[in-house]
A tleap script that builds the chain and sets N, CA, C and O, in Angstrom:
source leaprc.protein.ff14SB
mol = sequence {
  NMET TYR TYR PHE ALA LEU VAL SER CYS THR
  VAL LYS THR TRP GLY GLY GLU TYR THR VAL
  GLY LEU GLN HIE LEU LYS SER TYR ASN TYR
  VAL PRO ALA GLU CYS GLU GLN MET ARG VAL
  ILE CYS GLU ARG ILE ASN ARG VAL TYR SER
  SER GLY LEU GLU GLU SER VAL GLN LYS PHE
  LEU GLU SER LEU GLY LYS LEU LYS ARG ALA
  TYR LEU THR ASP LEU GLU GLU LYS VAL LEU
  SER VAL LEU GLU LEU GLU ILE LYS CVAL
}
set mol.1.N position { -33.065 10.904 13.995 }
set mol.1.CA position { -32.394 9.921 13.569 }
set mol.1.C position { -32.400 10.379 11.930 }
set mol.1.O position { -33.454 10.635 11.346 }
set mol.2.N position { -30.963 10.449 11.225 }
set mol.2.CA position { -30.732 11.090 9.914 }
set mol.2.C position { -29.897 8.916 9.936 }
set mol.2.O position { -29.077 8.422 10.710 }
set mol.3.N position { -30.965 8.007 8.220 }
set mol.3.CA position { -29.871 7.239 8.011 }
set mol.3.C position { -29.850 7.855 6.467 }
set mol.3.O position { -30.607 8.642 5.897 }
set mol.4.N position { -28.577 7.109 6.013 }
set mol.4.CA position { -27.892 7.288 4.509 }
set mol.4.C position { -27.972 5.597 3.875 }
set mol.4.O position { -27.674 4.481 4.299 }
set mol.5.N position { -28.676 6.298 2.370 }
set mol.5.CA position { -28.278 4.640 1.806 }
set mol.5.C position { -26.725 5.038 0.495 }
set mol.5.O position { -26.386 5.839 -0.376 }
set mol.6.N position { -26.248 3.745 1.252 }
set mol.6.CA position { -24.564 3.888 -0.044 }
set mol.6.C position { -26.089 4.309 -0.878 }
set mol.6.O position { -27.287 4.427 -0.619 }
set mol.7.N position { -25.160 4.434 -2.012 }
set mol.7.CA position { -26.045 4.534 -3.820 }
set mol.7.C position { -25.055 4.094 -4.555 }
set mol.7.O position { -25.189 3.476 -5.611 }
set mol.8.N position { -23.340 4.593 -3.683 }
set mol.8.CA position { -21.912 4.299 -4.883 }
set mol.8.C position { -21.497 3.575 -4.305 }
set mol.8.O position { -22.043 3.101 -3.309 }
set mol.9.N position { -19.806 3.080 -4.970 }
set mol.9.CA position { -18.558 3.521 -4.183 }
set mol.9.C position { -17.694 2.821 -5.265 }
set mol.9.O position { -18.131 2.050 -6.120 }
set mol.10.N position { -16.248 3.247 -5.083 }
set mol.10.CA position { -15.114 2.399 -5.891 }
set mol.10.C position { -14.544 1.965 -6.058 }
set mol.10.O position { -13.468 2.102 -5.477 }
set mol.11.N position { -14.763 0.940 -7.113 }
set mol.11.CA position { -14.130 -0.398 -7.063 }
set mol.11.C position { -12.631 0.055 -7.939 }
set mol.11.O position { -12.534 1.166 -8.460 }
set mol.12.N position { -11.725 -0.781 -7.992 }
set mol.12.CA position { -10.271 -0.615 -8.193 }
set mol.12.C position { -10.270 -2.138 -8.667 }
set mol.12.O position { -10.404 -3.159 -7.994 }
set mol.13.N position { -10.009 -1.912 -10.514 }
set mol.13.CA position { -10.185 -2.592 -11.781 }
set mol.13.C position { -8.605 -2.687 -11.539 }
set mol.13.O position { -7.862 -2.205 -10.684 }
set mol.14.N position { -8.322 -3.868 -13.133 }
set mol.14.CA position { -7.067 -3.569 -13.583 }
set mol.14.C position { -6.900 -2.567 -14.269 }
set mol.14.O position { -5.796 -2.026 -14.324 }
set mol.15.N position { -7.906 -2.136 -14.901 }
set mol.15.CA position { -7.731 -1.274 -15.522 }
set mol.15.C position { -8.186 0.625 -14.867 }
set mol.15.O position { -8.665 1.480 -15.611 }
set mol.16.N position { -7.927 0.803 -13.660 }
set mol.16.CA position { -8.163 1.937 -12.720 }
set mol.16.C position { -9.101 1.358 -12.067 }
set mol.16.O position { -9.473 0.187 -11.984 }
set mol.17.N position { -9.706 3.105 -11.250 }
set mol.17.CA position { -11.105 2.839 -10.203 }
set mol.17.C position { -11.445 3.864 -10.456 }
set mol.17.O position { -10.897 4.966 -10.488 }
set mol.18.N position { -13.212 3.200 -10.815 }
set mol.18.CA position { -14.371 3.208 -10.915 }
set mol.18.C position { -15.210 3.543 -10.096 }
set mol.18.O position { -15.513 2.634 -9.324 }
set mol.19.N position { -16.116 5.224 -9.820 }
set mol.19.CA position { -16.956 4.901 -9.143 }
set mol.19.C position { -18.422 4.464 -9.977 }
set mol.19.O position { -18.937 4.992 -10.963 }
set mol.20.N position { -18.889 3.209 -9.110 }
set mol.20.CA position { -20.364 2.979 -9.911 }
set mol.20.C position { -21.074 2.348 -8.627 }
set mol.20.O position { -20.850 2.178 -7.429 }
set mol.21.N position { -21.967 2.124 -9.490 }
set mol.21.CA position { -23.594 2.694 -8.524 }
set mol.21.C position { -23.632 1.674 -7.430 }
set mol.21.O position { -22.466 1.483 -7.087 }
set mol.22.N position { -24.193 1.167 -6.950 }
set mol.22.CA position { -24.261 -0.462 -5.886 }
set mol.22.C position { -25.651 -1.545 -7.164 }
set mol.22.O position { -25.664 -2.756 -7.383 }
set mol.23.N position { -26.711 -0.316 -7.783 }
set mol.23.CA position { -26.890 -1.177 -8.259 }
set mol.23.C position { -26.683 -2.268 -9.197 }
set mol.23.O position { -27.473 -3.211 -9.227 }
set mol.24.N position { -25.169 -2.168 -10.347 }
set mol.24.CA position { -23.957 -3.132 -10.511 }
set mol.24.C position { -23.767 -3.575 -10.114 }
set mol.24.O position { -23.848 -4.768 -10.406 }
set mol.25.N position { -23.324 -3.174 -9.058 }
set mol.25.CA position { -22.537 -4.242 -7.856 }
set mol.25.C position { -23.107 -5.509 -7.896 }
set mol.25.O position { -24.313 -5.474 -7.651 }
set mol.26.N position { -22.405 -7.238 -8.246 }
set mol.26.CA position { -22.817 -8.302 -7.830 }
set mol.26.C position { -22.736 -8.898 -6.735 }
set mol.26.O position { -21.587 -9.305 -6.562 }
set mol.27.N position { -23.496 -9.169 -5.818 }
set mol.27.CA position { -22.801 -9.691 -4.559 }
set mol.27.C position { -22.879 -11.236 -4.354 }
set mol.27.O position { -23.854 -11.936 -4.623 }
set mol.28.N position { -21.655 -11.663 -3.817 }
set mol.28.CA position { -20.959 -13.189 -3.746 }
set mol.28.C position { -21.844 -13.391 -1.958 }
set mol.28.O position { -21.722 -14.434 -1.316 }
set mol.29.N position { -22.467 -12.481 -1.574 }
set mol.29.CA position { -22.599 -13.211 -0.014 }
set mol.29.C position { -21.755 -13.140 1.011 }
set mol.29.O position { -22.033 -13.578 2.127 }
set mol.30.N position { -20.422 -12.462 0.645 }
set mol.30.CA position { -19.685 -13.336 1.662 }
set mol.30.C position { -19.591 -12.665 3.152 }
set mol.30.O position { -19.771 -11.491 3.474 }
set mol.31.N position { -19.140 -14.155 4.206 }
set mol.31.CA position { -20.031 -13.049 5.179 }
set mol.31.C position { -18.100 -12.359 5.679 }
set mol.31.O position { -17.137 -12.412 4.913 }
set mol.32.N position { -18.082 -11.890 6.871 }
set mol.32.CA position { -16.855 -11.046 6.968 }
set mol.32.C position { -15.918 -11.375 7.054 }
set mol.32.O position { -14.894 -10.762 6.749 }
set mol.33.N position { -16.102 -13.424 7.905 }
set mol.33.CA position { -14.126 -13.654 6.919 }
set mol.33.C position { -13.929 -14.021 5.762 }
set mol.33.O position { -12.760 -14.184 5.414 }
set mol.34.N position { -14.776 -14.212 5.021 }
set mol.34.CA position { -14.462 -14.501 3.224 }
set mol.34.C position { -15.050 -13.080 2.942 }
set mol.34.O position { -16.062 -13.053 2.242 }
set mol.35.N position { -14.440 -11.652 3.491 }
set mol.35.CA position { -14.536 -10.296 2.908 }
set mol.35.C position { -12.996 -10.038 2.843 }
set mol.35.O position { -12.278 -9.695 1.904 }
set mol.36.N position { -12.677 -10.366 4.398 }
set mol.36.CA position { -11.112 -10.096 4.500 }
set mol.36.C position { -9.964 -11.381 4.237 }
set mol.36.O position { -8.758 -11.369 4.486 }
set mol.37.N position { -10.452 -12.021 3.893 }
set mol.37.CA position { -9.697 -13.362 3.084 }
set mol.37.C position { -9.108 -12.872 1.812 }
set mol.37.O position { -7.963 -12.814 1.364 }
set mol.38.N position { -11.008 -12.336 1.127 }
set mol.38.CA position { -10.798 -11.615 -0.552 }
set mol.38.C position { -9.438 -10.661 -0.800 }
set mol.38.O position { -8.619 -10.718 -1.717 }
set mol.39.N position { -9.507 -9.734 0.397 }
set mol.39.CA position { -8.864 -8.350 0.353 }
set mol.39.C position { -7.454 -8.912 0.333 }
set mol.39.O position { -6.561 -8.448 -0.377 }
set mol.40.N position { -7.295 -10.063 1.254 }
set mol.40.CA position { -5.331 -10.318 1.968 }
set mol.40.C position { -5.204 -10.457 0.117 }
set mol.40.O position { -4.229 -10.088 -0.537 }
set mol.41.N position { -6.327 -11.015 -0.376 }
set mol.41.CA position { -5.853 -12.206 -1.851 }
set mol.41.C position { -5.382 -10.884 -2.757 }
set mol.41.O position { -4.278 -11.010 -3.287 }
set mol.42.N position { -6.138 -9.546 -3.013 }
set mol.42.CA position { -5.833 -9.062 -3.915 }
set mol.42.C position { -4.884 -7.944 -2.802 }
set mol.42.O position { -5.287 -6.815 -3.078 }
set mol.43.N position { -4.204 -7.883 -2.095 }
set mol.43.CA position { -3.274 -7.154 -1.735 }
set mol.43.C position { -2.283 -7.831 -2.344 }
set mol.43.O position { -1.608 -7.212 -3.167 }
set mol.44.N position { -1.979 -9.259 -2.070 }
set mol.44.CA position { -0.881 -9.692 -2.716 }
set mol.44.C position { -1.067 -9.327 -3.964 }
set mol.44.O position { -0.501 -8.276 -4.265 }
set mol.45.N position { -1.727 -9.892 -4.864 }
set mol.45.CA position { -2.150 -9.827 -6.040 }
set mol.45.C position { -1.299 -8.367 -6.724 }
set mol.45.O position { -0.375 -8.113 -7.497 }
set mol.46.N position { -2.060 -7.830 -6.069 }
set mol.46.CA position { -1.441 -6.110 -6.399 }
set mol.46.C position { 0.084 -6.289 -6.272 }
set mol.46.O position { 0.774 -6.197 -7.287 }
set mol.47.N position { 0.671 -6.551 -5.012 }
set mol.47.CA position { 2.007 -6.290 -4.360 }
set mol.47.C position { 2.817 -6.948 -5.642 }
set mol.47.O position { 3.911 -6.395 -5.526 }
set mol.48.N position { 2.908 -7.778 -6.753 }
set mol.48.CA position { 3.043 -8.506 -7.795 }
set mol.48.C position { 3.360 -8.280 -8.892 }
set mol.48.O position { 4.374 -8.222 -9.587 }
set mol.49.N position { 1.443 -8.051 -9.006 }
set mol.49.CA position { 1.968 -7.353 -10.807 }
set mol.49.C position { 2.397 -6.469 -11.623 }
set mol.49.O position { 2.396 -5.342 -11.127 }
set mol.50.N position { 2.686 -6.516 -12.452 }
set mol.50.CA position { 3.123 -4.951 -12.790 }
set mol.50.C position { 3.180 -5.978 -14.414 }
set mol.50.O position { 3.270 -7.152 -14.774 }
set mol.51.N position { 3.043 -4.411 -15.066 }
set mol.51.CA position { 2.875 -4.413 -16.632 }
set mol.51.C position { 4.720 -5.380 -17.166 }
set mol.51.O position { 5.201 -6.023 -18.099 }
set mol.52.N position { 5.034 -4.931 -16.009 }
set mol.52.CA position { 7.127 -5.167 -16.344 }
set mol.52.C position { 6.617 -7.262 -16.400 }
set mol.52.O position { 7.477 -8.050 -16.794 }
set mol.53.N position { 5.422 -7.707 -16.026 }
set mol.53.CA position { 5.626 -8.758 -16.115 }
set mol.53.C position { 5.566 -9.792 -17.232 }
set mol.53.O position { 5.251 -9.240 -18.286 }
set mol.54.N position { 5.818 -11.505 -17.405 }
set mol.54.CA position { 5.620 -11.813 -18.880 }
set mol.54.C position { 3.816 -12.096 -19.008 }
set mol.54.O position { 2.920 -12.290 -18.186 }
set mol.55.N position { 3.856 -12.044 -19.778 }
set mol.55.CA position { 2.950 -12.055 -20.308 }
set mol.55.C position { 1.546 -13.097 -19.395 }
set mol.55.O position { 0.737 -12.628 -18.594 }
set mol.56.N position { 1.649 -14.714 -19.896 }
set mol.56.CA position { 1.496 -15.525 -19.261 }
set mol.56.C position { 1.672 -15.148 -17.264 }
set mol.56.O position { 0.544 -15.313 -16.798 }
set mol.57.N position { 2.285 -14.897 -16.564 }
set mol.57.CA position { 2.354 -14.580 -15.130 }
set mol.57.C position { 0.744 -14.149 -15.278 }
set mol.57.O position { -0.259 -14.843 -15.108 }
set mol.58.N position { 0.939 -11.991 -15.860 }
set mol.58.CA position { -0.191 -11.369 -15.849 }
set mol.58.C position { -0.886 -12.212 -15.846 }
set mol.58.O position { -1.192 -12.670 -14.745 }
set mol.59.N position { -1.607 -12.964 -17.376 }
set mol.59.CA position { -2.583 -13.635 -17.520 }
set mol.59.C position { -3.179 -14.576 -15.979 }
set mol.59.O position { -4.374 -14.688 -15.709 }
set mol.60.N position { -1.952 -15.216 -15.057 }
set mol.60.CA position { -2.099 -16.416 -14.267 }
set mol.60.C position { -2.894 -14.613 -12.702 }
set mol.60.O position { -3.975 -14.610 -12.113 }
set mol.61.N position { -2.111 -13.855 -12.650 }
set mol.61.CA position { -2.358 -13.464 -11.979 }
set mol.61.C position { -4.264 -12.895 -12.143 }
set mol.61.O position { -5.199 -13.045 -11.357 }
set mol.62.N position { -4.207 -12.340 -13.296 }
set mol.62.CA position { -5.607 -11.713 -13.616 }
set mol.62.C position { -6.908 -12.453 -12.789 }
set mol.62.O position { -7.935 -12.136 -12.189 }
set mol.63.N position { -6.079 -13.744 -13.210 }
set mol.63.CA position { -7.351 -15.472 -13.151 }
set mol.63.C position { -7.571 -15.198 -11.556 }
set mol.63.O position { -8.688 -14.911 -11.128 }
set mol.64.N position { -6.480 -15.299 -10.745 }
set mol.64.CA position { -6.851 -15.303 -9.973 }
set mol.64.C position { -8.170 -14.096 -9.395 }
set mol.64.O position { -9.360 -14.237 -9.114 }
set mol.65.N position { -7.193 -12.875 -9.409 }
set mol.65.CA position { -8.685 -11.534 -9.719 }
set mol.65.C position { -9.335 -12.026 -9.073 }
set mol.65.O position { -9.674 -12.118 -7.894 }
set mol.66.N position { -9.694 -12.748 -11.027 }
set mol.66.CA position { -11.159 -13.520 -11.433 }
set mol.66.C position { -12.405 -14.343 -9.786 }
set mol.66.O position { -13.555 -14.020 -9.488 }
set mol.67.N position { -11.712 -15.136 -9.288 }
set mol.67.CA position { -12.328 -15.838 -8.948 }
set mol.67.C position { -13.243 -15.578 -7.680 }
set mol.67.O position { -13.084 -14.828 -6.717 }
set mol.68.N position { -14.173 -16.388 -7.989 }
set mol.68.CA position { -15.489 -16.333 -7.380 }
set mol.68.C position { -15.649 -16.222 -5.947 }
set mol.68.O position { -16.534 -15.595 -5.365 }
set mol.69.N position { -14.633 -16.946 -5.393 }
set mol.69.CA position { -14.729 -17.581 -3.769 }
set mol.69.C position { -13.194 -17.343 -3.310 }
set mol.69.O position { -12.149 -17.183 -3.942 }
set mol.70.N position { -13.471 -17.383 -2.132 }
set mol.70.CA position { -13.007 -16.079 -1.478 }
set mol.70.C position { -11.249 -17.100 -0.822 }
set mol.70.O position { -10.623 -16.639 0.133 }
set mol.71.N position { -10.952 -17.914 -1.272 }
set mol.71.CA position { -9.609 -18.809 -1.395 }
set mol.71.C position { -8.954 -19.129 -2.216 }
set mol.71.O position { -9.334 -19.014 -3.381 }
set mol.72.N position { -7.986 -19.540 -1.963 }
set mol.72.CA position { -6.773 -20.033 -3.640 }
set mol.72.C position { -6.786 -21.809 -3.100 }
set mol.72.O position { -6.701 -22.214 -1.940 }
set mol.73.N position { -6.884 -22.417 -4.036 }
set mol.73.CA position { -6.397 -23.714 -3.507 }
set mol.73.C position { -5.849 -23.770 -3.767 }
set mol.73.O position { -5.599 -23.233 -4.846 }
set mol.74.N position { -4.402 -24.969 -2.657 }
set mol.74.CA position { -3.053 -25.577 -2.138 }
set mol.74.C position { -2.039 -24.660 -3.325 }
set mol.74.O position { -1.322 -23.677 -3.136 }
set mol.75.N position { -2.407 -25.652 -4.918 }
set mol.75.CA position { -1.760 -24.606 -5.797 }
set mol.75.C position { -1.874 -23.791 -6.317 }
set mol.75.O position { -1.433 -23.927 -7.459 }
set mol.76.N position { -2.623 -22.056 -5.947 }
set mol.76.CA position { -3.219 -21.321 -6.474 }
set mol.76.C position { -1.503 -20.322 -5.438 }
set mol.76.O position { -0.520 -19.621 -5.684 }
set mol.77.N position { -2.186 -20.948 -4.361 }
set mol.77.CA position { -1.242 -20.564 -2.970 }
set mol.77.C position { 0.152 -20.978 -3.342 }
set mol.77.O position { 0.964 -20.080 -3.570 }
set mol.78.N position { 0.523 -22.232 -3.431 }
set mol.78.CA position { 1.844 -21.991 -4.209 }
set mol.78.C position { 2.400 -21.278 -5.030 }
set mol.78.O position { 3.444 -20.687 -4.754 }
set mol.79.N position { 1.764 -21.188 -6.290 }
set mol.79.CA position { 2.252 -20.416 -7.744 }
set mol.79.C position { 2.506 -19.212 -7.353 }
set mol.79.O position { 3.397 -18.490 -7.802 }
set mol.80.N position { 1.314 -18.808 -6.039 }
set mol.80.CA position { 1.357 -17.393 -6.146 }
set mol.80.C position { 2.973 -16.604 -5.114 }
set mol.80.O position { 3.580 -15.545 -5.267 }
set mol.81.N position { 3.131 -17.643 -4.222 }
set mol.81.CA position { 4.294 -17.761 -3.090 }
set mol.81.C position { 5.417 -17.533 -3.610 }
set mol.81.O position { 6.418 -16.915 -3.248 }
set mol.82.N position { 5.031 -18.303 -4.811 }
set mol.82.CA position { 6.528 -18.457 -5.753 }
set mol.82.C position { 6.928 -17.578 -6.589 }
set mol.82.O position { 8.056 -17.255 -6.960 }
set mol.83.N position { 5.910 -17.223 -6.852 }
set mol.83.CA position { 5.929 -15.857 -7.887 }
set mol.83.C position { 6.315 -13.966 -6.209 }
set mol.83.O position { 7.274 -13.215 -6.035 }
set mol.84.N position { 5.776 -14.020 -5.936 }
set mol.84.CA position { 6.464 -13.471 -4.354 }
set mol.84.C position { 7.429 -12.953 -3.997 }
set mol.84.O position { 7.796 -11.791 -3.816 }
set mol.85.N position { 8.130 -14.601 -3.832 }
set mol.85.CA position { 9.850 -14.801 -3.264 }
set mol.85.C position { 10.477 -14.573 -4.627 }
set mol.85.O position { 11.679 -14.309 -4.630 }
set mol.86.N position { 9.830 -14.639 -5.793 }
set mol.86.CA position { 10.446 -14.063 -7.133 }
set mol.86.C position { 10.997 -12.975 -7.399 }
set mol.86.O position { 12.140 -12.719 -7.777 }
set mol.87.N position { 9.578 -11.949 -7.047 }
set mol.87.CA position { 9.580 -11.080 -7.031 }
set mol.87.C position { 9.983 -10.057 -6.298 }
set mol.87.O position { 10.021 -8.880 -6.656 }
set mol.88.N position { 10.261 -10.464 -5.349 }
set mol.88.CA position { 10.661 -10.090 -3.559 }
set mol.88.C position { 9.466 -9.020 -3.063 }
set mol.88.O position { 9.949 -7.888 -3.072 }
set mol.89.N position { 8.354 -9.013 -2.722 }
set mol.89.CA position { 8.332 -7.738 -2.275 }
set mol.89.C position { 7.309 -8.307 -0.988 }
set mol.89.O position { 6.894 -7.521 -0.136 }
savepdb mol mol.pdb
quit
């Protein structure tokens, strides 16, 4: 039997995609359900984010992308939903 250790992965950031070694990543020890929640949040943010948005809106979306928790507060959820409606994603 052969075991292969994952030593790097591709990370998508605001500035592009990068391949980084796992030793350079910090784990937040999310359970699988939290990982899925984070994936959904990131997809929603990426659908509405663009360089053509007002700077304050870009900064809000970027701040959501930097959260260390796997959920949005009620107010964050409402603001993101309004942006999704306004931007028609």
